[in-house]
C-alpha positions, 0 to 999 in steps of 0.5 A, spaced: 463 450 344 460 448 337 463 445 332 461 449 326 464 455 329 470 452 330 472 450 323 471 456 320 476 459 324 480 454 324 480 455 316 481 462 317 487 462 321 490 457 316 489 461 310 491 467 314 497 463 315 498 461 308 498 468 306 503 469 310 508 463 308 507 466 300 509 473 303 515 470 306 517 465 300 515 470 294 522 474 295 526 468 294 523 465 288 527 466 282 524 465 275 527 460 270 529 455 275 533 449 274 528 443 274 531 435 275 527 429 276 528 422 276 523 418 273 521 412 273 516 410 268 510 405 267 505 403 262 499 402 267 492 405 270 493 411 274 495 408 281 495 400 279 501 396 280 506 401 282 512 397 284 512 396 275 514 403 275 521 402 278 523 397 273 524 403 268 528 409 269 528 416 266 531 422 267 529 429 266 530 437 266 526 444 265 524 450 267 518 455 269 516 461 269 511 464 275 504 468 273 504 472 278 507 475 285 506 470 289 509 465 284 504 459 286 501 459 279 507 457 274 508 455 267 513 448 267 518 446 261 520 439 261 524 434 256 523 427 259 527 422 257 526 414 260 527 407 257 523 402 257 526 394 255 519 391 255 515 396 251 518 402 248 522 407 250 521 415 249 522 422 249 517 427 251 516 435 251 512 437 255 509 444 257 504 445 264 500 450 269 502 448 276 498 451 282 503 451 288 499 451 294 503 452 301 503 448 306 504 447 313 512 451 315 516 450 308 512 445 305 508 445 299 503 441 294 503 441 286 497 440 281 499 440 274 496 440 267 498 441 260 499 438 254 506 434 250 508 431 245 511 424 246 516 420 241 516 413 242 522 408 240 521 401 239 525 396 243 527 391 237 526 392 230 518 391 227 515 389 221 509 391 217 505 388 211 505 393 205 503 390 198 503 382 201 509 382 204 513 383 211 517 389 211 522 392 217 521 399 220 527 399 224 527 402 231 523 408 228 520 413 232 512 415 232 510 422 235 504 422 239 499 428 242 500 427 250 496 430 256 500 429 262 496 431 269 500 430 276 500 432 284 507 433 287 509 434 295 515 438 296 519 442 300 523 449 300 530 448 303 533 456 304 541 456 304 545 463 303 547 461 296 542 457 293 534 456 294 533 449 293 526 445 293 526 437 293 519 434 291 516 427 290 510 427 285 506 422 281 504 424 274 499 420 269 500 422 261 495 419 256 497 418 249 493 419 243 493 414 237 498 409 240 495 404 235 489 402 231 486 398 236 488 402 242 486 409 241 488 412 248 494 409 252 495 411 259 502 411 261 505 414 269 511 416 272 513 417 280 518 423 280 523 425 285 527 431 283 529 439 285 527 446 283 534 450 284 533 457 284 540 461 284 540 467 288 544 472 285 548 476 289 547 484 291 552 488 287 550 495 289 552 492 297 559 494 298 
């Protein structure tokens, strides 16, 4: 049989199955879930030296709001803190638009991008030269524009009381005006977390 005929048929079949899965999952989605993550951070080029991420630990908390009835387009809001002893710790406030297509069974993928504000804290006391003398700047923070982009894979775990979606992801963040010699710096995160949708009881039932 002609493979050029089979491939479009297979694509249409998967698309139909995907639509059915979206209909099933849409009814369990709740806006403003609790999203908690473990963040493993590194100052590195994307997909380079991944083991360095696990030297630096952080946590994140956030929520999201759906843009459509299928809940596969969402607006995410996150606050992330991480500690990096060698270079600098940081606090990130970000919002991202995420596309979340459903895959086989209860699994899903996610592609996201957005904008944020990153506050960097120096790991040790620093000095600057001013009026011919070196003066301390303590460990004061520096704010920078951040552009995060990322991908994730997850799974919907349905239960009677709580709808939970565990996931793993990889995110790259570009920081603007890091210093005068390097205007843009990349930062990477390996992410592990869960999205928790409370399922409220139906008070209309006796």
